[in-house]
N, C-alpha and C positions, 0 to 999 in steps of 0.2 A: 757982194759975192753972188755969182750966178747960182741957179737952183742945182745944176749938176755939180758945181764945186761944193755946195753946202752938203749935198748927199754924200759926196766922197769924204768930206771932213767928218761927218757923223760916223761913217763906216770905219775910218781910221781910228777914231777915238772911242768906238763903242765899248771896247773892253776897259780902256782907261777910265771912262766915265762911270763904270760899274753900275749897270742897271740895278735898281733896288728890288731884289728878289725877296719875296716873303718866305716865312717858314714853310708854308704850304707848297711854294714853288720848289723848294729843295726836296720836300717829301715826294712830290709828284715826279720830279726828276729821278729820284732814287727808285721809285716804283717802276718807271720805264726801264731803267738799267737792270733792275732785278728781274724784270720780265724776260730779259735776254741772256742773263748770266747768273752765276751763283753768288751767294752772299760774300764768300771769300774774295770774289773778284771786284767787289764794290770798293773803290778808292775815292777819297775826297777830292784829290787833284784831278782825277779823270772825270768825276761828276761835275766839277767846276768847269772843265773844258767843255763838257757836253752842254752845260747851261750858258757857256760863253761869259763866264765871270772868273775872278780870281778866288783863291781859297779864303781870302780875308772876309768876303761876304758870308761865307759859311759860318764863321765863328761869331757873327752877330746873332745867330739863331741857335747854334748848337755848341755844346762844350767839346764834343768829340764825335768820332764816327759812331761809337756805340750809342751816343745820345740820339743821333739821327736814326739808327736802326730801331731803337726803342720807340721813337716817334712813329716810324713806319708801321711797326707792329700794332701800336695803339690805334692808328688810323684804320688799319685793316680790320681789327677787332670791332671797332665801332661801325664800320661800313657793313660788315657781314652779319651783324646782329641788329643793333638799334636802328641804324639808318634805313636799311631795307624794310625792316618791320614797320617803321613809322611811315615810310612811303606807301606801302601796300595798305596800311591802316587808313590812310587818308582817302583812298579810293572807295567809292560807294558800290562795291562789288559783293557778289556772293562768295562763299568759301571756294567753290569750284573755279570761279573767275579769278580769284586771288592766286590759286594754285597755278592756273594757266599763266598768269602774269609773272609769277615767280619763275616758272620754267623758261619763259621768254627772256627774262633777265639773265638767268644762269647760262642758257645756251645761246651765246652770242660770240662775236669776235673781239670783245673787249678783253684786254689783258688782265683786268682786276676782278673778273667774275669768279664765282665758285668753280674751282677746278681749272681756272685759267693759268697761263704761264707764270704770273706773279705768285699765285697761291702754290703752285707746284714747287717753286723755288723756296717758299717758306716751309713747305712740308719736308723738303730735302734738308733744310737747315734744322728743322725740329728733330730729325734723326740723330743729330750730333749735339743738341743743346737742350737740356732738360727744361729750362725755363721757357724756351720757345715751344717745346712740345706741350707744356701745360697750357699755354695760350691757345694753341691749335685745338687741343682737346676741349677746352672751354667753348671755343667757337663752334666746334662740331656739335657739342651737346646742346648749345643754345639753338642752333639751326634745326636740329631734330625736334626739339620741343616746340619750336615755332611752327614747323611744317605739320607736325602732329596736331597742333591746335587748329590749323586750317582744315585738316581732314575731319576733325571732330565737328567743326563748324559746318562742314559740308554734309554731315550726317553719319559718318562712320563711328563705330565703337572705338573706345580708347585703344584696345588691342590692335584692331585693324589700322587705325590711324598711325600708331607707332610703327607698324610693319611697312606701311606705305612710305612713311617719312624716311625710314632707313633705306628702303630700296631706291627711293628717289635720289637721295644723296649719293648712294653708291653709283647710280647711273650717271649723274651729272659729272661727278669727279672722275669716275672710271673711264667713261667714254672719251673725255678730253685727254686723259693720259694715254689711252690705247690708240686713239686716232686724232693726233694733234692738228692735222690739216683742216682748216675751216674755211672753205669757200662758201659763198652765199647759198649755193645749192645744197651743200652738206649741212649747213646750219638749219635750213628748212627741213631736210630729211630727218635730222636728229630731233627737231621739235615735234614732228609728226609721230615719230617713234615714242617720244616721251609722253605725248598726249594719249596715245593708244595704251601705254603701260600704266600711266598714273592718273588719267581721267577716264576710268572705265565707263563704257556706254551705259551699262545696266544700272549704274549708280548716278548718272548725270544726264538723264534724258530731259530734265527740265531746265538745264542750264542754257544760257543764250549762246 
């Protein structure tokens, strides 16, 4: 069989051959879909089409649509708390440098960052589901504690650290909600504004 015919055969049989998607592949696909639409709009058959597989592959990893949504929530909770905290902790930076790195992570065009389109979908879902609202509240409280710890490490008092942490979260999430368009120029502008607000010069003259 020629190379061209082999390629055509692979394309014809791609869906029948059922690429072996992992549990995380399904979670990633759900995150992409939820970044574009509401939780109510997420359907297993449409997600399977999006991933170019049949629904049978889904049930190897999940018992139901609700099982998938719970896995998505668990993934988001871990990312927004433990994983980001561990990533910044591995860097040999000062408190101010870690705060700057955190702002750069949050203010980007990724759909899964704090205040990004995926999180906005979750927050909308939380308005109608008490169990989801509890998870969102726990994540917010964990974020504020962590950011306040960074400000304390940078030299602020506990009271000022808490105030800066609250203000930073309000800016990161609120700005993305109010101004959803994120061109490269707009990302840069928002990062400069964030640094001016949350890395005050009179407190950070020694930072690199």
